[in-house]
C-alpha positions as CSV (number, residue, x, y, z in Angstrom):
1,M,20.1,-44.1,85.6
2,R,20.4,-40.4,86.6
3,E,18.1,-38.1,84.6
4,A,19.7,-35.8,82.1
5,G,18.9,-32.8,84.3
6,Q,20.4,-34.4,87.4
7,A,24.1,-34.4,86.4
8,R,26.6,-34.0,89.2
9,P,26.7,-30.3,90.1
10,M,29.9,-28.4,89.8
11,D,31.1,-24.8,89.9
12,R,30.8,-23.5,86.3
13,S,33.3,-20.8,87.0
14,K,35.9,-23.6,87.4
15,S,34.8,-25.8,84.5
16,A,37.2,-24.1,82.1
17,T,40.2,-25.0,84.3
18,H,39.3,-28.5,85.4
19,R,40.7,-30.3,82.4
20,F,40.6,-33.8,84.0
21,E,37.2,-33.5,85.8
22,A,35.7,-36.3,83.7
23,F,38.1,-38.8,85.2
24,G,36.4,-38.4,88.6
25,N,33.6,-40.5,87.1
26,R,34.2,-44.2,87.5
27,N,32.3,-45.2,84.4
28,F,34.3,-42.8,82.3
29,R,37.6,-44.1,83.6
30,L,36.6,-47.7,82.7
31,Y,35.5,-46.6,79.3
32,F,38.6,-44.5,78.7
33,V,41.0,-47.3,79.6
34,G,39.2,-49.9,77.5
35,Q,39.0,-47.6,74.4
36,T,42.7,-46.5,74.8
37,I,43.9,-50.1,74.7
38,S,41.7,-51.0,71.8
39,S,42.7,-47.9,69.9
40,V,46.4,-48.7,70.3
41,G,45.6,-52.1,68.7
42,S,43.6,-50.4,65.9
43,W,46.4,-48.0,65.0
44,S,48.8,-50.9,64.9
45,Q,46.5,-52.7,62.5
46,S,46.1,-49.5,60.5
47,L,49.8,-49.1,59.9
48,A,50.0,-52.8,59.1
49,V,47.3,-52.4,56.4
50,I,49.0,-49.3,55.0
51,W,52.4,-51.0,54.8
52,L,50.9,-54.2,53.2
53,V,49.2,-52.1,50.5
54,L,52.4,-50.2,49.7
55,E,54.4,-53.4,49.7
56,I,52.0,-55.2,47.4
57,T,51.3,-52.4,44.9
58,N,53.9,-49.7,45.5
59,R,51.2,-47.1,44.5
60,S,49.8,-44.3,46.6
61,D,46.5,-44.3,44.7
62,R,45.9,-48.0,45.7
63,L,46.4,-46.9,49.3
64,G,43.9,-44.2,48.8
65,I,41.4,-46.8,47.5
66,A,42.0,-49.0,50.6
67,M,41.4,-46.1,52.9
68,A,38.3,-45.0,51.0
69,L,36.8,-48.5,51.2
70,Q,37.2,-48.5,55.0
71,F,35.3,-45.2,55.4
72,L,32.9,-45.5,52.5
73,P,30.3,-47.4,54.7
74,M,30.3,-44.4,57.1
75,L,29.4,-42.1,54.2
76,V,26.5,-44.4,53.1
77,L,25.3,-45.8,56.4
78,G,26.1,-42.9,58.7
79,P,22.5,-41.5,59.0
80,P,20.7,-44.8,59.6
81,A,23.5,-45.8,62.0
82,G,22.7,-42.6,64.0
83,V,19.0,-43.6,64.2
84,L,20.2,-47.0,65.5
85,A,22.3,-45.2,68.2
86,D,19.2,-43.2,69.2
87,K,17.0,-46.2,69.3
88,L,19.1,-48.9,71.0
89,D,21.0,-49.1,74.3
90,N,24.4,-47.6,73.5
91,R,26.4,-50.0,75.7
92,R,24.9,-53.1,74.1
93,L,25.5,-51.7,70.7
94,L,29.2,-51.1,71.5
95,L,29.5,-54.6,72.8
96,A,28.2,-55.9,69.5
97,T,30.5,-53.7,67.4
98,S,33.6,-54.5,69.6
99,T,32.9,-58.3,69.1
100,A,32.6,-57.9,65.3
101,S,35.8,-55.7,65.1
102,G,37.7,-58.3,67.1
103,L,36.6,-61.1,64.8
104,L,37.6,-59.1,61.7
105,A,41.0,-58.4,63.1
106,L,41.5,-62.1,63.9
107,T,40.5,-63.0,60.3
108,F,42.9,-60.4,58.9
109,G,45.7,-61.9,60.9
110,V,45.0,-65.5,59.9
111,V,44.8,-64.5,56.2
112,V,48.2,-62.8,56.4
113,A,49.8,-65.6,58.5
114,T,48.7,-68.3,56.0
115,G,50.1,-66.4,53.0
116,H,46.8,-66.0,51.2
117,L,46.7,-62.1,51.4
118,T,46.0,-60.2,48.1
119,I,45.0,-56.6,47.6
120,W,41.4,-57.9,47.1
121,W,41.5,-59.5,50.6
122,I,42.6,-56.1,52.0
123,Y,39.8,-54.3,50.1
124,A,37.2,-56.7,51.3
125,L,38.2,-56.8,55.0
126,T,38.7,-53.1,55.3
127,M,35.3,-52.5,53.8
128,L,33.7,-54.9,56.3
129,L,35.5,-53.1,59.1
130,G,34.1,-49.8,57.7
131,V,30.5,-51.2,58.1
132,V,31.2,-51.9,61.8
133,L,32.8,-48.4,62.2
134,A,29.7,-46.8,60.7
135,V,27.7,-48.0,63.6
136,E,30.4,-47.8,66.3
137,R,31.5,-44.1,65.8
138,P,28.2,-42.3,66.5
139,T,27.5,-44.7,69.3
140,M,30.8,-43.9,70.9
141,Q,30.1,-40.2,70.7
142,A,26.5,-40.5,72.0
143,I,27.5,-42.6,75.1
144,L,29.8,-39.8,76.4
145,F,26.7,-37.9,77.4
146,Q,25.4,-40.9,79.3
147,L,28.8,-41.4,81.0
148,V,29.3,-37.9,82.4
149,G,26.2,-35.7,81.8
150,P,26.1,-32.2,80.3
151,E,28.3,-30.5,82.9
152,L,31.4,-32.6,82.2
153,L,30.8,-33.2,78.5
154,P,33.6,-30.7,77.3
155,S,36.1,-32.4,79.5
156,A,35.0,-35.9,78.4
157,V,35.0,-35.0,74.7
158,A,38.5,-33.6,74.9
159,A,39.8,-36.5,77.0
160,N,38.2,-38.9,74.6
161,S,40.1,-37.2,71.7
162,T,43.3,-38.0,73.5
163,I,42.5,-41.7,73.2
164,N,43.2,-41.4,69.5
165,S,46.3,-39.3,70.1
166,V,47.8,-41.5,72.7
167,S,47.2,-44.6,70.6
168,R,48.6,-42.9,67.5
169,L,51.7,-42.3,69.5
170,V,52.1,-45.9,70.6
171,G,50.3,-47.9,67.9
172,P,52.3,-47.1,64.8
173,A,55.6,-47.3,66.7
174,L,54.6,-50.7,68.0
175,A,53.5,-51.8,64.6
176,G,56.8,-50.7,63.0
177,A,58.7,-52.7,65.5
178,L,56.5,-55.8,65.1
179,I,56.7,-55.7,61.3
180,A,60.5,-55.5,61.5
181,T,60.9,-58.3,64.0
182,V,58.1,-60.9,64.3
183,G,56.0,-60.2,61.3
184,V,53.1,-58.0,60.1
185,E,50.4,-60.6,61.1
186,T,51.2,-60.0,64.8
187,C,49.7,-56.5,64.5
188,F,46.3,-57.9,63.6
189,L,46.4,-60.6,66.3
190,I,47.2,-58.0,69.0
191,N,44.4,-55.8,67.8
192,A,42.0,-58.8,68.1
193,A,43.1,-59.4,71.7
194,S,42.6,-55.8,72.6
195,Y,38.9,-56.0,72.1
196,V,38.7,-58.4,75.0
197,V,39.6,-55.5,77.3
198,V,37.0,-53.2,75.7
199,I,34.3,-55.8,76.2
200,G,35.3,-56.2,79.8
201,A,35.2,-52.5,80.4
202,L,31.8,-52.1,78.9
203,L,30.4,-54.9,81.0
204,A,31.8,-53.3,84.1
205,L,30.0,-50.0,83.7
206,R,27.4,-49.3,86.4
207,S,24.0,-48.8,84.8
208,S,22.8,-46.9,87.9
209,E,25.4,-44.2,87.3
210,L,24.6,-43.6,83.7
211,V,22.8,-40.4,82.8
212,D,19.5,-41.1,81.2
213,R,19.3,-40.2,77.5
214,P,15.8,-40.6,76.0
215,L,15.6,-43.3,73.3
216,I,13.4,-42.8,70.3
217,G,10.6,-45.1,69.3
218,R,10.1,-47.2,66.2
219,A,8.0,-44.6,64.3
220,K,8.9,-43.8,60.7
221,G,10.6,-40.6,59.7
222,R,13.3,-40.6,62.4
223,L,16.0,-40.2,59.7
224,R,14.2,-37.3,58.1
225,E,13.8,-35.8,61.5
226,G,17.5,-35.8,62.0
227,F,18.2,-34.0,58.7
228,A,15.4,-31.5,59.4
229,Y,16.9,-30.8,62.8
230,V,20.3,-29.9,61.3
231,R,18.7,-27.7,58.6
232,T,16.8,-25.6,61.2
233,H,19.6,-25.3,63.7
234,P,22.5,-23.3,62.2
235,D,24.6,-23.7,65.3
236,V,24.5,-27.5,64.6
237,G,24.9,-27.2,60.8
238,R,27.9,-24.9,60.9
239,P,30.4,-27.3,62.5
240,L,29.1,-30.1,60.4
241,L,29.8,-28.2,57.2
242,V,33.2,-27.2,58.4
243,M,34.0,-30.9,59.1
244,V,32.9,-31.9,55.6
245,V,35.3,-29.5,53.9
246,V,38.3,-30.0,56.2
247,G,37.7,-33.8,56.4
248,T,37.6,-34.2,52.7
249,V,40.7,-32.1,51.9
250,A,42.9,-32.0,55.0
251,L,42.2,-35.0,57.4
252,N,43.7,-37.7,55.2
253,F,46.8,-38.4,57.3
254,P,46.6,-42.2,56.8
255,T,47.2,-41.6,53.1
256,T,49.3,-38.4,53.1
257,F,51.8,-39.2,55.9
258,P,52.9,-42.7,54.7
259,S,53.1,-41.4,51.1
260,M,55.3,-38.4,52.2
261,V,57.6,-40.7,54.1
262,R,57.9,-43.4,51.4
263,F,57.8,-41.4,48.2
264,G,59.0,-38.0,49.5
265,F,61.8,-39.1,51.8
266,H,62.3,-42.7,50.5
267,R,62.1,-44.4,53.9
268,G,60.6,-47.6,55.2
269,A,58.0,-48.9,57.7
270,G,59.9,-47.8,60.8
271,S,60.1,-44.2,59.6
272,V,56.3,-44.2,58.7
273,G,55.6,-45.4,62.3
274,T,57.9,-42.8,63.7
275,A,56.4,-39.9,61.8
276,M,52.8,-40.9,62.7
277,S,53.7,-41.6,66.3
278,V,55.6,-38.3,66.9
279,S,52.7,-36.3,65.5
280,A,50.6,-37.8,68.3
281,I,52.7,-36.0,70.9
282,G,51.2,-32.7,69.7
283,S,47.7,-34.3,69.6
284,I,48.0,-35.3,73.2
285,I,49.1,-31.8,74.2
286,G,46.3,-30.3,72.2
287,G,43.7,-32.6,73.7
288,I,44.8,-31.7,77.2
289,Y,44.9,-28.0,76.5
290,I,41.5,-27.9,74.8
291,A,39.9,-29.9,77.7
292,G,40.2,-26.7,79.8
293,V,38.6,-24.4,77.1
294,N,34.9,-23.5,77.1
295,P,34.6,-22.9,73.4
296,H,32.7,-20.1,71.7
297,P,30.7,-21.7,68.8
298,R,32.2,-19.3,66.2
299,R,35.2,-17.4,67.5
300,T,37.1,-20.4,69.0
301,L,36.3,-22.5,66.0
302,A,37.8,-19.9,63.7
303,I,40.9,-19.6,65.8
304,V,41.7,-23.4,65.8
305,L,41.0,-23.5,62.0
306,V,43.6,-20.8,61.4
307,G,46.1,-22.7,63.6
308,F,45.4,-25.9,61.7
309,A,45.9,-24.2,58.4
310,A,49.2,-22.7,59.4
311,A,50.5,-26.1,60.5
312,C,49.4,-27.8,57.3
313,L,51.1,-25.1,55.1
314,A,54.3,-25.3,57.2
315,L,54.4,-29.1,56.8
316,S,54.1,-28.8,53.0
317,I,57.5,-27.0,52.8
318,T,59.6,-28.9,55.3
319,P,62.9,-29.7,53.6
320,G,63.7,-33.2,55.1
321,F,62.5,-36.2,57.1
322,W,63.4,-35.0,60.6
323,P,62.2,-31.4,60.1
324,F,59.0,-33.1,58.8
325,V,58.7,-35.2,62.0
326,A,59.4,-32.2,64.2
327,M,56.8,-30.1,62.5
328,S,54.3,-32.9,62.7
329,I,54.1,-32.2,66.5
330,L,52.6,-28.8,65.7
331,L,50.2,-30.3,63.2
332,G,49.1,-32.9,65.8
333,F,48.4,-30.1,68.3
334,A,46.4,-28.0,65.8
335,S,44.5,-31.0,64.4
336,A,43.5,-32.2,67.9
337,S,42.4,-28.7,68.9
338,F,40.3,-28.3,65.8
339,Q,38.6,-31.8,66.1
340,S,37.9,-31.3,69.9
341,V,36.5,-27.8,69.5
342,N,34.3,-28.8,66.6
343,T,32.9,-31.8,68.4
344,V,32.2,-30.0,71.7
345,V,30.5,-27.1,69.9
346,L,28.3,-29.6,68.0
347,Q,27.4,-31.8,71.0
348,R,26.6,-28.9,73.3
349,A,24.3,-27.4,70.7
350,T,22.4,-30.7,70.2
351,E,19.4,-31.9,72.2
352,P,20.0,-35.2,74.1
353,S,17.4,-37.1,72.1
354,M,19.1,-36.1,68.9
355,Q,22.7,-37.0,69.9
356,G,22.9,-40.2,68.0
357,R,21.6,-38.9,64.8
358,V,23.5,-35.6,64.9
359,M,26.8,-37.3,65.9
360,A,26.3,-39.9,63.1
361,L,26.2,-37.0,60.7
362,H,29.3,-35.6,62.4
363,Q,31.1,-38.9,62.0
364,M,29.9,-39.1,58.4
365,A,31.3,-35.6,57.8
366,W,34.6,-36.5,59.5
367,F,35.3,-40.1,58.5
368,G,32.7,-40.4,55.7
369,S,34.5,-37.6,53.8
370,T,37.6,-39.8,53.7
371,P,36.5,-42.0,50.8
372,I,36.4,-38.9,48.6
373,G,39.5,-37.3,50.2
374,A,41.7,-40.4,50.3
375,V,41.1,-41.2,46.6
376,L,41.5,-37.6,45.6
377,M,44.7,-37.0,47.6
378,G,46.1,-40.4,46.5
379,W,45.6,-39.3,42.9
380,V,47.1,-35.8,43.6
381,I,50.2,-37.5,45.1
382,Q,50.5,-39.9,42.2
383,V,50.4,-37.1,39.6
384,S,52.3,-34.3,41.5
385,S,54.0,-34.5,44.9
386,P,53.2,-35.8,48.4
387,R,53.6,-32.2,49.6
388,V,50.6,-30.9,47.6
389,P,47.9,-32.4,49.8
390,F,49.2,-30.6,52.9
391,A,49.1,-27.3,51.1
392,L,45.6,-28.0,49.9
393,G,44.5,-29.0,53.4
394,G,45.9,-25.7,54.8
395,L,44.1,-23.6,52.3
396,S,40.8,-25.4,52.9
397,A,41.0,-24.8,56.7
398,L,41.8,-21.2,56.1
399,L,38.8,-20.7,53.8
400,C,36.6,-22.3,56.5
401,A,37.9,-19.9,59.1
402,V,37.1,-17.0,56.9
403,A,33.6,-18.4,56.3
404,V,33.0,-18.9,60.0
405,V,34.0,-15.3,60.8
406,G,31.9,-14.0,57.9
407,Y,28.9,-15.9,59.2
408,R,29.4,-14.3,62.6
409,R,29.3,-10.9,61.1
410,S,26.1,-11.6,59.1
411,A,24.5,-13.2,62.2
412,R,25.0,-10.0,64.1
413,A,23.3,-8.0,61.3
414,D,20.3,-10.3,61.5
415,A,19.4,-11.8,64.8
416,P,21.3,-13.2,67.8
417,E,21.8,-17.0,67.4
418,P,21.1,-19.2,70.4
419,Q,24.3,-20.4,72.0
420,D,23.1,-23.7,73.4
421,R,19.8,-25.4,72.4
422,R,20.0,-28.0,75.1
423,A,18.3,-27.0,78.2
424,A,20.3,-29.5,80.2
425,G,23.7,-28.0,79.2
426,P,25.6,-25.0,80.5
427,A,25.8,-21.8,78.4
428,L,28.8,-21.5,76.1
429,A,31.4,-18.9,76.9
430,T,31.0,-15.6,75.0
């Protein structure tokens, strides 16, 4: 492995414009292809689960419970999973989680195909998948540093965010077509097969080209050390807190989008897939754009939060299905921009040896807030309107932007905050 300080040199003056620089790395290309194919399968499965819940129960609050159960393990297991990601080889850990996810998808498909599916089967399998995701998510974030090193990390993070965007464009549309033609169980079987590609890509990574990331020992207190690190590093704690708030209130699209389409516009599975897929167009554009931005830890974060707030508020007042679909492109752009900037700011402020634990807290803040947000927004939709969660999400993002700007002013009055605590990483733009 290359040492952390021996990342491939590049002209920092050009780093802001080289959006695709990370793709020059062979290991990253393999990882990107494998994860993209797998993510398409995962999004197909996600829409299949959503549609099955709505078909069986016809209730948005039951959908909220299903989404909550999938992400609840991340809320509970996130910190110890981060310790695991800092303690074990990330590639081997991803091989294990990919195998487990493939087997769960296969089980889901068999249960549906044999006609034994009930809401309790859905609850149980989604929760088991959540246990795997709790370990997988921080490991996926931590391995990016090993794939490309500190210099190319912003490009890799932004490119990695487009994986979710591209798959959200293809996956739901594919699922909608499969559900209407060959049956919902096919979505699960395709997802199971996609993990074969992921495993192959991980096995093909060249260990000699991975950047060395120090692993922690087996001493006690590693979890407490991670929490203490966040408490004493405000440049790390700030994006985490923002993600908690926005993740809880605004980033509940697997619940809010299908509910809006089914209960707001009274349309079927194909329309749900269309709305979720089209929104991914904006996410792809946003991911590509942000890949060329060297974010300031406060100013850039506040700007993307305002943009995200405006998009959510606009979506809450769209008059019909097709205007909603068109406006979702703007929401996708704003959402991807916020998520990428938040992740880059956090990773570049974190020391390499703390990446697993800090990114586990980040994933816990992002996806772990979903159990609360999904149930809350499902209930809000049930008692009011599917438009209300979008308005609440916009207001939460706007409040976070105000808080970030307010913190910047108070920081100036006190003492200058370090912009990058990792000696191995480049300085952030000012």
